[in-house]
N, C-alpha and C positions, 0 to 999 in steps of 0.2 A: 504494500500500500504506500504509494509515493506521491500521488497527486491528490491534494485536498482542496475542496472548495469551501470557503468560509464566507458566510453571508450575515451581515450585521456587525458593524465595527464601532459600536458605542464604547462607553467607558469600560465595559467588561470585555466585549468581543475583540476590540483592537489589541489589547495586550495578550489575550489568548492566542490570536492569530500570529502575533509577533513571536511568541514562544515556539509555535510550530515551524515558522520560517527559520528560527535560530537552530532548531533541531535538524534541519536539513531537508524538510519536506518541500515539494513544489506546491505552493499555496496560491490559488487563484482567489481574489477577494472581490466582493461587491458590497456597496452600501449606497444609500440614497444621497449621502453627503460626500461630495467629491474630495473634500479635504481629508476625510478619514481614509479614503482609498489611497490618496497621494502619500499619506504618511506611511502606510504599509508598503507601498511600492518602494519608497526610500529604504525600507528595511529589508527588501529583497523579494517581496511578493509580486504577483502578476495581476494587473488590473483586468477585470472582466467588464464588458460593455453592459451586461445585464445579468440577473440572477440565473436565467436559463443558460446563458453562455458560460457562466462560471462552472456549472455542474455537468456539462455535456461529456467531458472526458475525465471527470473526477472519480477516484476510487471511493472517496468518502466525502460527504457533505455535512458540514457543521453549521448550524444556525443559532444565532443569539439575537432574538427579536423581542420587542416590547410587550406584546399582548396577544391574546387569542386570535384576533382577526388577522394580524400580520402573519402568524404561522399558518392559519387556514388558507389565506390568499396565496402565500408563497408556495405551499405544497399542493393545494387542491385545485387552484384555478387553471383554466385551459392555458396551456403553454407554460405552466409552472414547473416546479422541480420534478414532480412525478412524471410529467410528460417529457421532460428534457434529459433526465439523468440516464447514464448508460446502464445497461443491465448489470446487476450484481452490486451496484453501489450501496454503500452503507450510509444510513442517515442518522445523525446525532443532533437532536434538538436540545440546546442548552437554555432555551427560554424558560421563564417561569409563567406557566399558563394553567388553565383549569385541567384537571385530570381527565374529564370527559373529552375535551378537545384533543389532548394527547392521545387518548385511545382512538378517537375518530381518525386522526391522521395516521397513526400506526396501523390501523386496520386497512386503510386505503393503500398504504405502502405495501403491506403484506399481500393484498390482493393483486398487486402489480409485480410481486416477486421480490420486493426489496426488504431487507432487514432494517429495523429502526429501533432506537432507544430514546426515551426522554431522559435527559441528563442535566437537570438544573444544578446550579452551583451555589456554594456558600464560600465566603472568604473575602468578599469585597474586592475593590479595585487593587488594593495592595497585594492580595493573594493572587489576583489575575496576573499582575506584573511579575511577581516572584515565582509563578508557576507552582503555587502551593494550595490551589483551590481544593475544595471538597466536592466531588461529583456524587450526586444522589440519583441512582439509575433505576429506571423502570424499563422492563423489556426482557427478552429471553436471555438466558445465560450464554448461549452461543453468540448472540449479537454483542453482548457485553465483552466477551473475550476477543471478538474481532475489533472492538473499539478500544480496548485497553491500551495498546501501544500509543495511541493518540492521546487518550486521557492522561496517561502518565507523563506526557510532555507538558501538560498544562496544569496538572494538579498533583497533590500529595496523597490524598485520601479518596478512595473509591468505594462506595457502598452500593450494594444491590438491594433495593428496597422491595422488589417483587416484579410482577408483570407490568405491561404497558400502563402508564398512568400512575404507578406507585411512587415513582420518583417525584412527581408533582405533588402528590399528597404529603409526602414527607417534607418537601421543601416548604409547602404552605404552612404546615405545622411549625416548622422552624422559624419562618419569618413572622408569623403571628407572635411567637414568643419573643423574637427579637424586638418587635415594636413595643411590646409590653415592657421589656427590660429597659429599652431606651427611655421611655417615659418615666419609669420608676427611678432610673439613674438620674435623669434631669431633675426630678422633684427632690431627690435626696441632696444633690449638690446645691440646688437653689435654697433649700432649707438651711443647710450649713452656712452658706454665704450670707444669708439673711441674719445669721447670728454672729457674723464676723469671722468665720473660719476661712482659711486659705483653701480654695478649691483643689489645689494640687495635694496639699497635706491631707485633706479629707479623702481624696481619691486614693491616696496611698494607704490610709487607714482602712477604708472599706475593702480595698483590694486584698488585704490580709485578714479580713474578717468575714463574717457569714453573709455579708451583702455582695461579695465579689461576683462579677459576671463579665461577659465578653465586652459589653458596651463600655463598662467602666475601665477595663484593663487594656483594651485594644483600640477602642473607637470613642474615646472620651468626648462628650459633647460640649465641654466647657472650654472656651478659647484660652490658649496659653498653657493648658495643662499637659498636653501631649503633642510632640512634634509629628508632622506627617499626616495628621488627621484632617478631615474637612473643616473641623472647628478651628484649626490653625490657619486656614486660608479662606475665611469668610464663608464657610460652608459650601464651597464650590467643589465640583467633582464628586466622587463617591457614588452613593446610592440615593437617588432623588426622592424627595418627599412624595411626588406623584407616583413613583414606582412602588414605594412602600404602601401608599394608599391603595393602589391596585391589588397588591398582594393581600392586604388585610381584607379587601372586598372578596377576593377569591376564597379566603379562609371562612368568611361568613357564609358565602354561598355553599361551600362544602359542609359547614356545620348544619345549615338548614336541611341539606339533602340527606344527611345522616342522623338528623335529630340529636345532635351532640351539642349541649349547651357550652357557649364560649362567651360568658358575660364580660370578662376583661378584654377579650379580643374585640368585642363589639364596641366597648367604650373607647378603646385606643383607636379604632377606626374612626369614630366620631371626632376625636381630638385631631387626628391627622387630616381629616376632611376640613375642619375649621382652619387648621394651619395652612393648608394648600390654598383655600379660598382667601386667606389673608395676604396672599402674594408670595408665598414661600414654596410653591409647587416645584420649582426647578432647583431649589437649594437642597443640600443633603438632608437626609431624614433626621440626622442628629440636631438639626436646627430647631427641632421641636422645643428645645430649651428656651427659645426666644418667646414662646408663649408665656413663660414664667418670668423671663428677664428681657423684655422688649428692647432694652437699651444695649444689649450685647452686640447686635449687628442691625443692619437695616435690610428690608426686603430687597430681593433682586430686582433690578430695574426692568 
């Protein structure tokens, strides 16, 4: 497997594709943003004129797209990926979408004789750049083994959650918890600062205590506490508030379909919806701390 088509070069997709180029694969790339394509070409990738052109001779197709409709359109539309890919190509969709949509696309691929896995990721933009992502895979064991050499060039951990769609279910559960933890971490830091504590000192204390969590230790939302996080660069880059809101919506849809109560998940979704409507949709999701401390930063223009 030498020729890879990579479609979707956003904050996550671009560094993932770059790691495949660095590993020596022939990578054809496509994105609606010409600047994103140009950046990958500078790194050694080949630009494709369209998504269908990118996949025509590819052994594997990797997609990293924003939402359900983008995945459905790319794979299922006339002249799309399923119509254009060469026989025997492997499909790896790393988007975070509804499990039902993942199953729909995987079934359509299977009916055409293609193997497909849903492989949403965790680890953020830093993990994408470092090649240390966690892949949460749904699909057959055989398809996963076929994809493993590629996933290992982009990530450090690979989990097989189950059959098609299972990767999406696990990812949605993870991101719901992530949103809850971010809001809780922001509230705790704001409470300490309101009483005169240094946010970095408080973060260090909680990181060694029972309140420790990933958002506190790796993705701290308070400006000046941790270098390299979106909070240290006015909440730019990273994982956008609009994307977190989308994932929390997927979690609520999934909860309703399974009759599984998620009261905290529902509350956090409302908070992120308010935050997005206040002008922060394109800022990193850690900017939720600004609901508590509006003076920390200003909304994106």
